[in-house]
ROLUMTOR-533023 format. One record per residue: residue number from 1; x, y, z of N, C-alpha, C in turn; residue in one letter. Coordinates in steps of 0.02 Angstrom, whole numbers, plus 50000, padded with zeros to 5 digits. Example, Ala and Ser with C-alpha at 12.3 -4.5 7.8 and 13.67 -1.06 7.14 Angstrom:
<atoms>
1|50660|49716|50390|50615|49775|50390|50660|49835|50390|A $
2|50642|49888|50354|50684|49947|50357|50645|50002|50394|S $
</atoms>
This chain:
<atoms>
1|56650|51779|53295|56596|51825|53275|56537|51784|53249|M $
2|56477|51799|53272|56417|51763|53250|56385|51802|53193|N $
3|56416|51799|53134|56393|51839|53078|56325|51814|53054|A $
4|56283|51861|53034|56217|51844|53007|56226|51811|52939|T $
5|56200|51750|52929|56208|51718|52864|56168|51754|52811|P $
6|56194|51754|52750|56159|51787|52695|56098|51746|52676|A $
7|56040|51778|52669|55980|51742|52650|55985|51714|52580|P $
8|55946|51663|52566|55943|51636|52498|55917|51688|52450|S $
9|55950|51697|52393|55928|51748|52345|55860|51733|52314|P $
10|55838|51670|52319|55775|51651|52286|55714|51657|52331|S $
11|55725|51663|52396|55668|51665|52442|55660|51735|52470|S $
12|55598|51756|52484|55588|51823|52513|55615|51826|52584|P $
13|55636|51885|52603|55660|51897|52671|55600|51905|52717|L $
14|55599|51867|52771|55542|51866|52817|55553|51918|52871|R $
15|55506|51963|52877|55513|52021|52921|55462|52017|52978|V $
16|55487|52029|53038|55443|52036|53097|55441|52110|53116|A $
17|55381|52135|53126|55371|52205|53144|55347|52208|53215|L $
18|55387|52241|53258|55368|52249|53328|55337|52318|53336|I $
19|55272|52320|53351|55236|52382|53358|55192|52396|53298|G $
20|55128|52409|53311|55082|52421|53256|55040|52483|53270|Y $
21|55073|52534|53299|55041|52599|53307|55053|52640|53245|G $
22|55061|52706|53253|55070|52750|53196|55131|52730|53155|L $
23|55188|52723|53187|55250|52708|53150|55244|52640|53115|A $
24|55220|52590|53150|55217|52523|53121|55167|52516|53066|G $
25|55106|52542|53077|55052|52530|53029|55053|52577|52970|S $
26|55076|52640|52980|55074|52690|52927|55138|52692|52887|V $
27|55195|52684|52920|55259|52690|52885|55290|52622|52869|F $
28|55307|52585|52921|55349|52525|52909|55312|52470|52871|H $
29|55254|52450|52895|55220|52393|52863|55206|52406|52789|A $
30|55178|52464|52770|55166|52476|52699|55230|52477|52657|P $
31|55283|52507|52684|55345|52511|52645|55379|52444|52640|L $
32|55378|52405|52694|55407|52337|52690|55369|52295|52639|V $
33|55302|52297|52642|55262|52255|52598|55268|52276|52525|S $
34|55286|52339|52513|55294|52364|52445|55363|52351|52416|A $
35|55408|52323|52457|55477|52312|52435|55486|52242|52408|T $
36|55510|52238|52347|55522|52172|52316|55572|52133|52358|E $
37|55555|52071|52373|55600|52029|52411|55590|52030|52486|G $
38|55543|52072|52511|55527|52074|52582|55454|52053|52591|L $
39|55440|52017|52644|55372|51997|52660|55361|52004|52736|V $
40|55305|52031|52755|55288|52037|52826|55265|51969|52851|I $
41|55305|51939|52893|55291|51872|52919|55252|51876|52985|D $
42|55273|51922|53029|55243|51925|53096|55235|51998|53117|T $
43|55180|52013|53149|55170|52078|53181|55163|52066|53256|V $
44|55201|52104|53295|55200|52097|53367|55161|52155|53398|V $
45|55104|52140|53426|55064|52189|53463|55017|52152|53509|T $
46|55009|52178|53569|54963|52146|53617|54893|52174|53613|S $
47|54883|52226|53572|54818|52258|53568|54773|52219|53520|D $
48|54715|52195|53543|54672|52154|53499|54648|52192|53437|P $
49|54633|52257|53445|54612|52296|53387|54666|52301|53335|G $
50|54727|52313|53356|54783|52317|53309|54799|52250|53279|R $
51|54790|52197|53317|54800|52130|53289|54751|52118|53232|Q $
52|54689|52138|53242|54638|52129|53189|54655|52172|53128|A $
53|54678|52233|53139|54696|52277|53083|54753|52246|53043|Q $
54|54803|52219|53078|54860|52188|53043|54837|52128|53001|A $
55|54793|52087|53029|54768|52029|52992|54729|52051|52930|R $
56|54689|52104|52937|54651|52129|52880|54696|52156|52825|D $
57|54748|52193|52847|54792|52225|52798|54839|52175|52765|A $
58|54860|52123|52801|54910|52076|52776|54886|52005|52789|Y $
59|54841|51980|52746|54814|51913|52756|54869|51861|52762|P $
60|54862|51818|52811|54912|51766|52821|54967|51785|52870|G $
61|54969|51849|52890|55021|51870|52937|55012|51834|53004|V $
62|55067|51818|53036|55064|51789|53102|55065|51846|53154|R $
63|55032|51834|53210|55028|51883|53263|55061|51855|53326|I $
64|55102|51897|53357|55132|51881|53421|55114|51936|53470|A $
65|55099|51917|53531|55080|51966|53581|55141|52001|53612|A $
66|55198|51967|53613|55258|51995|53644|55319|51979|53601|T $
67|55370|52019|53611|55433|52007|53575|55466|51942|53598|A $
68|55452|51921|53660|55482|51859|53684|55462|51800|53640|D $
69|55403|51803|53610|55382|51749|53565|55427|51746|53503|E $
70|55452|51805|53482|55499|51805|53425|55565|51774|53445|L $
71|55591|51797|53502|55657|51772|53522|55656|51696|53533|W $
72|55598|51669|53552|55592|51597|53562|55601|51559|53497|A $
73|55590|51593|53440|55596|51560|53375|55667|51561|53347|R $
74|55712|51598|53380|55778|51610|53349|55818|51546|53340|T $
75|55806|51496|53381|55844|51434|53374|55814|51384|53326|G $
76|55757|51402|53295|55722|51356|53250|55744|51370|53178|D $
77|55786|51328|53151|55811|51338|53083|55757|51330|53031|S $
78|55701|51298|53049|55646|51290|53003|55599|51350|53003|Q $
79|55608|51395|53049|55562|51452|53056|55603|51516|53069|D $
80|55647|51534|53022|55693|51590|53035|55660|51658|53024|P $
81|55691|51708|53052|55674|51777|53038|55735|51810|53006|L $
82|55723|51848|52953|55778|51880|52919|55788|51953|52941|D $
83|55737|51982|52971|55741|52052|52991|55688|52066|53044|L $
84|55707|52103|53095|55659|52129|53144|55658|52205|53138|V $
85|55598|52232|53131|55589|52304|53129|55557|52326|53195|V $
86|55590|52373|53229|55566|52396|53294|55533|52463|53285|I $
87|55466|52463|53291|55426|52524|53283|55383|52535|53345|A $
88|55408|52514|53402|55374|52520|53466|55395|52585|53500|S $
89|55365|52602|53558|55383|52665|53592|55458|52673|53603|P $
90|55480|52736|53605|55551|52751|53608|55589|52715|53663|N $
91|55558|52710|53722|55594|52681|53779|55610|52607|53770|K $
92|55577|52574|53721|55590|52504|53709|55644|52491|53656|T $
93|55666|52544|53622|55711|52534|53566|55776|52499|53585|H $
94|55808|52523|53638|55873|52495|53657|55866|52422|53681|V $
95|55820|52407|53728|55816|52337|53750|55796|52289|53694|P $
96|55750|52309|53651|55729|52265|53597|55785|52256|53546|L $
97|55819|52310|53528|55874|52305|53480|55930|52262|53509|A $
98|55943|52269|53574|55995|52228|53607|55977|52155|53603|T $
99|55913|52138|53616|55892|52068|53613|55899|52040|53542|A $
100|55879|52079|53492|55884|52056|53423|55956|52045|53402|A $
101|55999|52093|53418|56069|52088|53398|56103|52030|53434|L $
102|56087|52021|53498|56116|51966|53536|56096|51898|53506|T $
103|56034|51896|53480|56010|51835|53447|56035|51828|53376|A $
104|56072|51878|53351|56098|51875|53283|56047|51889|53230|G $
105|55994|51926|53246|55942|51942|53197|55953|52013|53173|I $
106|55958|52024|53108|55963|52092|53081|55905|52135|53105|P $
107|55919|52200|53115|55868|52242|53145|55868|52312|53116|V $
108|55808|52338|53105|55796|52408|53090|55760|52438|53149|V $
109|55783|52496|53172|55752|52530|53229|55727|52598|53207|V $
110|55664|52612|53223|55638|52679|53208|55678|52731|53248|D $
111|55680|52792|53221|55715|52845|53258|55672|52866|53317|K $
112|55702|52892|53372|55774|52893|53385|55797|52823|53406|P $
113|55857|52806|53387|55884|52741|53404|55886|52730|53479|L $
114|55903|52784|53515|55912|52779|53588|55901|52848|53618|A $
115|55910|52852|53684|55904|52916|53718|55969|52955|53716|A $
116|56025|52919|53710|56090|52951|53713|56136|52925|53658|T $
117|56186|52965|53642|56235|52944|53593|56275|52884|53619|A $
118|56287|52882|53684|56325|52826|53713|56287|52760|53703|A $
119|56222|52761|53714|56183|52700|53703|56184|52679|53629|E $
120|56180|52728|53585|56182|52712|53513|56248|52681|53495|A $
121|56303|52707|53522|56369|52679|53507|56377|52609|53536|R $
122|56346|52596|53593|56348|52529|53622|56312|52479|53576|E $
123|56255|52501|53548|56219|52457|53501|56261|52446|53438|L $
124|56294|52499|53414|56336|52491|53355|56393|52441|53369|A $
125|56422|52445|53429|56476|52400|53448|56450|52328|53453|A $
126|56390|52319|53480|56360|52252|53485|56348|52223|53415|L $
127|56323|52264|53370|56312|52241|53302|56378|52220|53269|A $
128|56430|52258|53282|56495|52241|53255|56521|52176|53284|E $
129|56514|52167|53349|56539|52106|53381|56503|52044|53357|R $
130|56438|52050|53346|56398|51992|53326|56393|51985|53250|T $
131|56420|52033|53214|56416|52030|53141|56346|52035|53116|G $
132|56305|52075|53150|56233|52078|53135|56215|52147|53107|T $
133|56174|52148|53056|56152|52209|53023|56110|52251|53072|F $
134|56124|52317|53072|56086|52365|53113|56079|52429|53073|L $
135|56017|52454|53067|56005|52517|53033|55950|52555|53070|S $
136|55948|52620|53058|55900|52665|53090|55855|52694|53035|V $
137|55791|52695|53047|55742|52720|52999|55740|52796|53002|F $
138|55770|52828|52953|55768|52901|52946|55738|52915|52877|Q $
139|55672|52905|52873|55639|52909|52808|55644|52977|52775|N $
140|55653|53030|52815|55651|53097|52785|55716|53116|52749|R $
141|55763|53070|52747|55818|53078|52700|55793|53068|52628|R $
142|55734|53039|52621|55705|53027|52555|55643|53070|52544|W $
143|55636|53125|52581|55585|53175|52566|55601|53209|52500|D $
144|55549|53231|52465|55559|53263|52400|55599|53328|52405|N $
145|55583|53369|52455|55618|53433|52461|55691|53423|52481|D $
146|55704|53375|52525|55773|53362|52546|55814|53336|52487|F $
147|55785|53291|52448|55821|53267|52388|55835|53324|52339|L $
148|55789|53371|52336|55799|53429|52292|55856|53473|52316|T $
149|55858|53485|52382|55913|53524|52410|55980|53489|52397|V $
150|55982|53424|52406|56044|53388|52392|56066|53396|52320|R $
151|56018|53395|52274|56035|53404|52203|56062|53474|52190|R $
152|56029|53525|52219|56051|53594|52209|56122|53604|52237|L $
153|56136|53573|52294|56203|53578|52323|56254|53543|52278|L $
154|56237|53484|52254|56283|53447|52212|56297|53484|52147|A $
155|56247|53519|52121|56256|53556|52059|56289|53625|52069|D $
156|56297|53646|52132|56329|53710|52146|56287|53771|52130|G $
157|56221|53762|52123|56179|53817|52102|56170|53871|52155|E $
158|56183|53855|52217|56175|53904|52271|56240|53939|52289|L $
159|56295|53915|52264|56360|53943|52284|56381|53915|52351|G $
160|56421|53954|52387|56443|53933|52454|56386|53943|52504|E $
161|56367|53890|52538|56311|53894|52584|56331|53931|52647|I $
162|56288|53978|52666|56300|54018|52726|56253|53999|52783|Q $
163|56189|53991|52766|56141|53973|52818|56088|53926|52790|R $
164|56072|53876|52830|56021|53827|52812|55965|53831|52864|F $
165|55905|53845|52841|55847|53848|52886|55800|53791|52869|E $
166|55780|53755|52920|55735|53698|52911|55680|53702|52964|S $
167|55618|53695|52943|55561|53698|52989|55517|53637|52980|R $
168|55502|53606|53035|55452|53553|53036|55400|53575|53088|Y $
169|55352|53613|53063|55303|53645|53108|55233|53619|53097|E $
170|55195|53618|53150|55125|53597|53148|55084|53646|53190|R $
171|55019|53644|53178|54972|53682|53220|54927|53632|53254|W $
172|54947|53614|53316|54910|53565|53356|54902|53593|53426|R $
173|54857|53642|53433|54851|53675|53499|54824|53630|53554|P $
174|54790|53575|53535|54763|53530|53585|54808|53469|53592|Q $
175|54819|53449|53654|54860|53390|53667|54825|53326|53644|L $
176|54864|53279|53621|54836|53214|53602|54842|53163|53658|K $
177|54890|53174|53703|54904|53125|53755|54950|53070|53730|G $
178|54969|53026|53775|55013|52970|53756|55086|52985|53772|G $
179|55127|52934|53761|55196|52938|53782|55236|52991|53744|W $
180|55216|53008|53682|55253|53058|53644|55251|53126|53677|R $
181|55200|53140|53716|55193|53205|53749|55209|53201|53823|E $
182|55234|53144|53845|55251|53135|53916|55315|53171|53933|S $
183|55317|53197|53994|55378|53229|54018|55423|53181|54056|G $
184|55403|53119|54065|55444|53070|54100|55507|53056|54060|A $
185|55566|53064|54089|55628|53056|54050|55634|52988|54016|P $
186|55609|52936|54049|55617|52869|54020|55576|52859|53956|E $
187|55525|52902|53945|55484|52895|53885|55518|52924|53823|E $
188|55567|52967|53831|55602|53000|53776|55551|53034|53730|I $
189|55506|53072|53762|55454|53108|53724|55476|53178|53706|G $
190|55429|53217|53680|55443|53286|53661|55466|53292|53589|G $
191|55460|53353|53562|55476|53364|53492|55551|53363|53477|L $
192|55592|53378|53527|55664|53378|53515|55687|53309|53489|L $
193|55662|53256|53521|55683|53189|53501|55638|53160|53446|Y $
194|55580|53191|53434|55535|53167|53382|55552|53201|53316|D $
195|55525|53259|53303|55540|53294|53241|55612|53319|53239|L $
196|55640|53334|53297|55709|53356|53299|55757|53304|53272|G $
197|55740|53240|53281|55782|53187|53253|55787|53193|53177|S $
198|55732|53215|53146|55732|53222|53073|55773|53282|53051|H $
199|55759|53340|53078|55791|53401|53053|55866|53401|53068|V $
200|55885|53375|53125|55957|53371|53141|55992|53322|53096|V $
201|55962|53263|53086|55992|53214|53041|56001|53243|52971|D $
202|55951|53278|52946|55957|53308|52879|56013|53359|52876|Q $
203|56019|53401|52928|56071|53451|52928|56140|53419|52929|A $
204|56149|53366|52967|56214|53332|52971|56231|53298|52905|L $
205|56181|53269|52871|56192|53238|52807|56216|53290|52756|V $
206|56184|53348|52757|56200|53401|52708|56266|53434|52721|L $
207|56281|53449|52785|56337|53494|52799|56389|53466|52847|F $
208|56381|53405|52867|56434|53373|52905|56431|53386|52980|G $
209|56485|53369|53016|56484|53369|53089|56469|53437|53119|P $
210|56438|53434|53178|56424|53494|53217|56481|53506|53266|A $
211|56498|53569|53276|56549|53586|53326|56520|53627|53384|V $
212|56464|53661|53372|56431|53699|53426|56356|53695|53417|R $
213|56321|53694|53475|56248|53688|53474|56219|53737|53525|V $
214|56167|53772|53504|56128|53815|53548|56055|53798|53537|Y $
215|56015|53797|53590|55944|53779|53581|55900|53815|53631|A $
216|55837|53823|53611|55784|53848|53655|55726|53800|53650|E $
217|55707|53769|53705|55653|53721|53706|55599|53745|53755|A $
218|55538|53751|53730|55484|53777|53771|55426|53727|53773|D $
219|55388|53733|53828|55326|53695|53837|55270|53746|53836|V $
220|55235|53751|53780|55188|53806|53768|55115|53790|53786|R $
221|55093|53729|53770|55022|53714|53775|55001|53699|53847|R $
222|54944|53723|53868|54920|53709|53936|54916|53633|53948|P $
223|54945|53612|54003|54944|53542|54020|54999|53500|53989|G $
224|55038|53531|53944|55092|53493|53912|55149|53480|53961|A $
225|55183|53425|53952|55239|53406|53995|55306|53409|53959|E $
226|55304|53396|53894|55366|53392|53855|55370|53450|53806|A $
227|55432|53464|53782|55441|53521|53737|55397|53514|53675|D $
228|55365|53569|53656|55322|53569|53597|55337|53628|53551|D $
229|55391|53665|53565|55411|53722|53523|55485|53733|53534|D $
230|55526|53709|53488|55598|53706|53501|55638|53733|53441|T $
231|55691|53769|53456|55737|53796|53406|55807|53769|53420|F $
232|55842|53748|53368|55910|53722|53374|55954|53758|53324|I $
233|56009|53785|53347|56059|53816|53304|56123|53774|53305|A $
234|56145|53754|53247|56206|53713|53241|56258|53752|53201|I $
235|56319|53754|53227|56376|53776|53187|56413|53714|53165|T $
236|56418|53705|53100|56452|53646|53073|56527|53659|53068|H $
237|56565|53605|53065|56638|53612|53060|56659|53650|52998|A $
238|56619|53648|52945|56637|53684|52884|56614|53756|52884|N $
239|56585|53780|52940|56565|53850|52946|56492|53863|52931|G $
240|56456|53817|52900|56385|53827|52886|56347|53829|52952|V $
241|56297|53873|52955|56254|53876|53014|56185|53849|52995|R $
242|56160|53802|53035|56093|53775|53025|56047|53801|53080|S $
243|55991|53829|53060|55939|53852|53106|55878|53807|53097|H $
244|55862|53769|53148|55812|53716|53142|55754|53729|53191|L $
245|55693|53723|53166|55634|53737|53206|55588|53676|53205|Y $
246|55565|53655|53263|55512|53604|53267|55459|53630|53315|V $
247|55396|53624|53296|55344|53653|53336|55277|53620|53325|S $
248|55237|53616|53378|55167|53595|53373|55121|53655|53384|A $
249|55150|53714|53390|55111|53774|53409|55118|53830|53359|T $
250|55135|53813|53296|55146|53864|53245|55079|53880|53210|A $
251|55049|53937|53228|54985|53957|53198|54992|53975|53125|A $
252|55051|53996|53104|55067|54008|53034|55132|53970|53019|Q $
253|55129|53927|52969|55187|53885|52954|55237|53922|52910|L $
254|55300|53918|52929|55353|53949|52889|55374|53902|52833|G $
255|55424|53922|52794|55448|53879|52740|55480|53816|52768|P $
256|55470|53761|52734|55501|53699|52756|55577|53705|52751|R $
257|55602|53733|52697|55674|53745|52689|55685|53816|52664|F $
258|55738|53846|52689|55764|53909|52662|55840|53903|52665|R $
259|55870|53896|52606|55942|53884|52601|55973|53944|52567|V $
260|56019|53977|52602|56048|54040|52578|56122|54029|52561|L $
261|56139|54043|52499|56208|54036|52477|56236|54100|52449|G $
262|56299|54099|52430|56332|54159|52404|56308|54178|52334|S $
263|56276|54131|52299|56253|54144|52232|56177|54151|52228|R $
264|56141|54112|52267|56068|54113|52264|56040|54080|52326|A $
265|55974|54085|52333|55939|54053|52388|55884|54009|52360|G $
266|55865|53959|52400|55810|53914|52382|55760|53913|52439|Y $
267|55696|53922|52423|55643|53923|52473|55590|53874|52451|V $
268|55569|53831|52498|55519|53780|52483|55468|53777|52539|K $
269|55405|53781|52522|55350|53775|52571|55317|53706|52564|Y $
270|55286|53685|52617|55246|53624|52616|55286|53561|52630|G $
271|55251|53509|52655|55282|53446|52672|55281|53398|52613|L $
272|55329|53354|52612|55330|53299|52565|55263|53262|52568|D $
273|55236|53241|52511|55169|53211|52510|55165|53138|52531|P $
274|55222|53106|52544|55220|53033|52554|55186|53012|52618|Q $
275|55197|53049|52673|55163|53031|52736|55087|53036|52728|E $
276|55064|53091|52698|54992|53099|52688|54964|53042|52645|A $
277|55001|53023|52594|54978|52968|52551|54974|52902|52589|A $
278|55024|52888|52630|55024|52827|52670|54966|52827|52719|L $
279|54953|52884|52750|54897|52889|52798|54830|52878|52763|R $
280|54826|52897|52700|54764|52888|52662|54756|52817|52635|E $
281|54806|52775|52647|54802|52707|52624|54831|52695|52555|G $
282|54861|52747|52525|54893|52739|52460|54960|52704|52469|L $
283|54982|52670|52418|55043|52630|52423|55089|52643|52363|R $
284|55155|52638|52374|55202|52643|52318|55186|52591|52265|P $
285|55198|52610|52202|55186|52564|52148|55118|52569|52117|G $
286|55075|52613|52144|55008|52619|52115|55014|52648|52044|R $
287|54965|52631|52003|54966|52653|51933|54916|52709|51919|T $
288|54871|52722|51966|54822|52776|51955|54847|52839|51988|D $
289|54834|52896|51958|54853|52960|51987|54927|52975|51978|G $
290|54952|53026|52013|55022|53046|52006|55069|52990|52027|P $
291|55129|52991|52000|55179|52942|52021|55196|52953|52094|A $
292|55218|52900|52127|55233|52904|52199|55284|52959|52213|W $
293|55269|53000|52264|55316|53051|52286|55317|53115|52247|G $
294|55279|53118|52192|55279|53179|52151|55230|53230|52180|E $
295|55243|53294|52167|55198|53346|52189|55184|53393|52130|E $
296|55127|53428|52132|55109|53473|52076|55156|53533|52072|P $
297|55158|53562|52013|55204|53616|51999|55194|53676|52045|E $
298|55132|53690|52065|55121|53750|52106|55152|53744|52176|H $
299|55175|53685|52194|55208|53675|52259|55284|53676|52254|L $
300|55310|53681|52193|55383|53682|52186|55414|53741|52223|W $
301|55475|53731|52247|55512|53786|52276|55539|53832|52223|G $
302|55570|53887|52247|55595|53937|52200|55668|53952|52216|R $
303|55705|53964|52163|55777|53977|52167|55790|54047|52139|L $
304|55826|54088|52175|55842|54154|52150|55878|54196|52201|G $
305|55880|54261|52189|55915|54307|52234|55880|54375|52232|S $
306|55877|54407|52290|55854|54476|52294|55779|54487|52296|G $
307|55739|54435|52284|55667|54444|52284|55634|54389|52325|E $
308|55575|54404|52351|55539|54354|52390|55501|54306|52344|S $
309|55505|54241|52359|55466|54193|52320|55391|54203|52329|P $
310|55371|54235|52384|55300|54247|52397|55271|54298|52349|L $
311|55314|54338|52318|55290|54388|52269|55311|54368|52198|T $
312|55328|54304|52190|55345|54279|52124|55418|54283|52107|G $
313|55460|54302|52155|55531|54307|52141|55563|54238|52134|G $
314|55616|54236|52095|55652|54173|52085|55619|54129|52033|G $
315|55654|54077|52015|55630|54031|51964|55605|53967|51997|D $
316|55549|53939|51974|55526|53876|52002|55575|53820|51987|P $
317|55584|53776|52037|55629|53720|52031|55589|53656|52038|V $
318|55590|53614|51988|55553|53551|51992|55576|53510|52052|A $
319|55529|53490|52093|55546|53452|52153|55561|53380|52134|T $
320|55617|53355|52158|55635|53285|52147|55583|53241|52183|V $
321|55555|53191|52150|55505|53149|52183|55532|53118|52248|P $
322|55490|53117|52299|55509|53083|52361|55512|53008|52351|G $
323|55551|52974|52393|55564|52903|52380|55574|52864|52444|D $
324|55524|52862|52488|55530|52821|52548|55544|52748|52533|Y $
325|55517|52720|52479|55532|52649|52464|55606|52635|52457|P $
326|55646|52685|52441|55718|52674|52432|55751|52648|52495|A $
327|55724|52667|52554|55756|52645|52616|55754|52569|52622|Y $
328|55695|52540|52618|55690|52467|52627|55719|52429|52567|Y $
329|55719|52459|52508|55754|52428|52452|55828|52422|52468|A $
330|55857|52474|52499|55927|52472|52518|55940|52422|52574|A $
331|55891|52417|52621|55898|52367|52674|55899|52297|52645|V $
332|55852|52282|52599|55850|52216|52569|55915|52201|52531|A $
333|55941|52249|52495|56003|52240|52459|56061|52226|52507|E $
334|56063|52263|52562|56117|52253|52610|56114|52184|52642|A $
335|56054|52161|52657|56047|52095|52688|56068|52040|52640|L $
336|56054|52049|52576|56071|51996|52528|56145|51997|52508|R $
337|56175|52055|52508|56243|52061|52483|56295|52075|52537|T $
338|56272|52091|52598|56320|52111|52649|56344|52182|52642|G $
339|56308|52222|52603|56327|52291|52593|56310|52335|52652|G $
340|56323|52401|52647|56313|52446|52703|56240|52461|52716|P $
341|56224|52479|52777|56157|52500|52796|56144|52569|52766|A $
342|56082|52583|52746|56067|52649|52718|56073|52706|52768|P $
343|56061|52691|52832|56073|52738|52887|56105|52697|52943|V $
344|56163|52719|52966|56201|52679|53015|56188|52702|53086|T $
345|56205|52658|53133|56200|52676|53204|56249|52731|53222|A $
346|56306|52732|53189|56355|52785|53202|56326|52853|53183|A $
347|56290|52856|53126|56258|52918|53107|56204|52938|53157|E $
348|56167|52889|53181|56116|52902|53231|56148|52929|53295|A $
349|56206|52903|53314|56241|52927|53373|56262|52999|53365|A $
350|56286|53018|53306|56304|53088|53294|56244|53134|53301|D $
351|56187|53111|53276|56125|53151|53283|56106|53157|53356|C $
352|56109|53102|53393|56091|53103|53464|56138|53147|53504|L $
353|56201|53150|53485|56248|53195|53520|56225|53267|53514|A $
354|56199|53286|53455|56174|53354|53446|56110|53364|53487|V $
355|56066|53314|53488|56004|53320|53526|56019|53326|53601|L $
356|56067|53288|53625|56087|53294|53695|56115|53363|53710|E $
357|56157|53388|53665|56185|53455|53674|56130|53507|53673|A $
358|56080|53498|53630|56024|53545|53627|55985|53545|53691|A $
359|55974|53487|53719|55938|53483|53783|55976|53518|53838|R $
360|56042|53508|53840|56083|53541|53890|56084|53616|53879|L $
361|56090|53637|53817|56092|53709|53801|56027|53743|53822|S $
362|55970|53712|53806|55906|53742|53823|55895|53746|53898|S $
363|55923|53699|53934|55917|53699|54007|55960|53754|54039|R $
364|56020|53762|54013|56068|53808|54044|56074|53875|54010|D $
365|56045|53882|53950|56053|53943|53912|56123|53952|53886|G $
366|56156|53897|53871|56226|53899|53851|56236|53876|53779|S $
367|56296|53889|53753|56317|53861|53690|56361|53801|53707|V $
368|56344|53743|53680|56379|53681|53698|56426|53662|53641|V $
369|56489|53652|53658|56539|53630|53610|56540|53555|53606|A $
370|56546|53529|53546|56550|53457|53535|56621|53436|53516|L $
</atoms>
């Protein structure tokens, strides 16, 4: 087994970031650079404009036009890489992760890890054979509302959960173009694999394995090629039913979460503020303004029974602050100590199995057993 050697505890872990589009520049690079013990060593992008942006944002960063330039460095003990982060288009995730793992370089892959559960399991097996760290970036496990739901469940305040509703909806009636909206199968575009990766992962974390899946996937916008309005129903092995909605065509946004239990329900509107903060150029650890991940009281969800939160029913519940930085902090800890990945490839494979079942269900109008 070619196990990845533990980095020196006194030196920062050198990170190469492949891809400097939305995922790379807004999510990964800021969070990596804000993590103690991690440093952005190299950014891989062939786009001259993005190369300039990376240099401006991270003075001293090295630029590579292709991933092959990284792999050429793997045999140089004087110029090692401690982690490769793959934030490039979905269709590149499997080949790039395979190359990194084969070279024995620890790797983080943006979601979705792959197009299929089988491919995800193959990557997990390769990581095991080579003794190389592999994790999947599922930042929305550290959303403020999701962390709040986890706390309510742990405290038993909702009673026995009967139905979990999760919505990740947007109002984007005009197409943006690009691979995310492509209908070509090899691009792995559409909302099912984009936002659906988040809501399905969250449901599985909360309520465990899925045993049945039903889905409706529609292409609503003129000129669209990939699904842009999709519903997924999951029956979990423990009997909980998850109803999950992802949409780019929601003219009125529903609650982000609605969790119904035998004792009470919890309803929360609005998205976690961390993505908006990152897009605005704000960074974790700032000392001005609200603490990172916190939201004002008027956005808190409400807990109660028998009344609508829209009319003041239920009691306000303080939202647990969101904590995207926790992901890379856990990655750094795992690389230094040999501990577990914060999100595993096996978990990603379970999520992909549900997404594949949803795609089959929406095509055939069937309920798919897992």
